[in-house]
C-alpha positions in Angstrom: -46.5 9.1 4.8 -43.4 9.5 6.9 -42.8 7.5 10.0 -40.4 7.8 12.9 -38.3 5.0 11.6 -37.7 6.8 8.3 -36.4 9.8 10.2 -34.1 7.6 12.3 -32.8 5.9 9.2 -32.1 9.2 7.5 -30.2 10.4 10.6 -28.2 7.2 10.7 -27.4 7.5 7.0 -26.2 11.1 7.5 -23.9 10.0 10.3 -22.4 7.2 8.2 -21.8 9.6 5.3 -20.2 12.2 7.6 -17.9 9.5 9.1 -17.1 8.2 5.6 -16.2 11.7 4.3 -14.0 12.3 7.4 -12.1 9.1 6.8 -11.8 9.9 3.1 -10.2 13.3 3.9 -7.8 11.6 6.4 -6.8 8.9 4.0 -6.2 11.5 1.2 -4.0 13.6 3.4 -2.0 10.5 4.4 -1.4 9.6 0.7 -0.5 13.2 -0.1 2.0 13.3 2.8 3.9 10.5 1.0 3.3 11.5 -2.6 4.3 15.1 -2.4 7.8 14.7 -1.1 8.4 11.7 -3.3 7.3 13.6 -6.4 9.3 16.6 -5.4 12.5 14.6 -5.1 11.8 12.7 -8.4 11.1 16.0 -10.2 14.2 17.7 -9.0 16.3 14.6 -9.8 14.7 14.5 -13.3 15.5 18.2 -13.8 19.2 17.6 -12.9 19.5 14.6 -15.2 17.9 16.5 -18.1 15.1 14.0 -18.5 12.6 14.6 -21.3 8.9 14.3 -20.7 8.9 10.8 -22.4 11.7 9.7 -20.0 9.7 10.9 -17.0 6.5 9.2 -18.2 8.2 5.9 -19.0 10.0 5.9 -15.7 6.8 6.6 -13.7 4.9 4.0 -15.7 7.5 1.3 -15.1 7.8 2.1 -11.4 4.0 2.1 -10.9 3.6 -1.1 -12.8 6.3 -2.8 -10.7 4.6 -1.7 -7.5 1.2 -3.0 -8.6 -0.1 -6.0 -6.7 -0.2 -9.2 -8.7 -3.3 -11.5 -8.5 -2.9 -14.5 -6.3 -2.7 -17.8 -8.0 -5.8 -19.9 -8.0 -5.6 -23.1 -6.0 -5.1 -26.3 -7.9 -7.6 -28.9 -6.8 -6.5 -32.5 -7.3 -9.2 -34.9 -8.0 -8.6 -38.3 -6.4 
């Protein structure tokens, strides 16, 4: 048996999902706006330097690993 509160909850959920999808698209476009020119410049530079596929993969892996956040150190509690 449906109630009015179930209809309201469904409408609220649909609104949240729509807003979430809108933000996802916006965030994806922002990332693409940076990644596309960066990849284009790297690709053209790699072509001019006659990089092999292995060189490109190694360079990308090292660059991405260097940019990855490191975990924060755990606090050391001194027992007195």
